[in-house]
C-alpha positions in Angstrom: 11.0 13.5 -10.0 7.4 11.7 -9.2 8.1 8.7 -8.0 4.2 7.1 -9.1 3.1 7.2 -12.0 -0.3 6.9 -12.4 -1.4 4.6 -16.0 -5.0 3.7 -15.0 -7.4 5.5 -12.6 -10.6 3.3 -11.9 -12.5 6.2 -10.2 -15.5 3.7 -9.7 -13.8 1.6 -7.9 -11.2 4.1 -6.0 -8.3 3.1 -7.1 -5.2 3.3 -9.8 -2.3 1.6 -11.2 1.0 2.5 -12.6 5.0 2.4 -12.3 7.2 3.2 -9.5 10.2 4.9 -10.8 11.9 4.5 -7.5 11.8 0.6 -8.1 11.4 -0.2 -11.4 7.7 -2.0 -10.2 4.2 -1.8 -10.3 1.1 -0.4 -7.7 -2.1 0.2 -6.7 -2.9 3.0 -4.8 -6.3 3.5 -2.9 -7.6 5.5 0.0 -6.8 3.9 2.7 -7.8 5.2 6.9 -6.1 6.0 9.5 -5.8 4.6 12.9 -9.2 6.4 14.6 -10.9 6.0 10.7 -10.5 10.0 11.2 -8.7 10.9 8.6 -8.5 9.0 4.9 -4.7 9.4 2.8 -3.7 7.6 -0.7 -2.3 4.5 0.2 0.6 3.1 -1.9 1.0 -1.1 -2.2 3.2 -3.1 -4.6 2.0 -5.0 -6.8 3.3 -7.8 -9.0 3.5 -7.4 -12.9 0.7 -9.9 -13.8 -1.5 -8.6 -11.2 -0.8 -5.2 -12.8 -2.1 -6.9 -16.2 -4.9 -8.7 -14.7 -5.9 -5.2 -13.0 -5.9 -3.0 -16.0 -8.2 -5.5 -18.3 -10.4 -6.5 -15.6 -10.2 -3.4 -12.4 -13.2 -5.3 -10.5 -10.8 -8.2 -10.5 -8.5 -6.3 -8.0 -11.6 -5.9 -6.1 -10.4 -8.7 -3.0 -7.3 -6.6 -2.9 -8.3 -3.5 -2.6 -11.0 -4.0 0.6 -7.7 -6.3 2.4 -5.6 -2.8 1.5 -8.2 -0.6 3.1 -8.9 -3.3 6.6 -5.3 -3.1 6.8 -4.4 -6.5 6.1 -1.2 -6.0 2.9 0.7 -3.7 5.5 4.3 -5.7 3.8 3.1 -4.7 0.8 2.6 -1.3 1.7 5.0 1.2 0.0 6.3 4.6 1.7 
């Protein structure tokens, strides 16, 4: 079974949101860079139901959160 199921994909902003089938919660995924910025991979971050609803209707409202995730500022919300 796939853990992360995308429900909305926002190509212009380079992120997606969806449901985490393991926890029943929601996630945002976005490309992030590794320690030396040589490798880019998909990072998954937990978001609340309210954030999920807001980001699905107004994707630009996620831009600050996206930037912070890409800069490593939300490691506490990182999903493994």
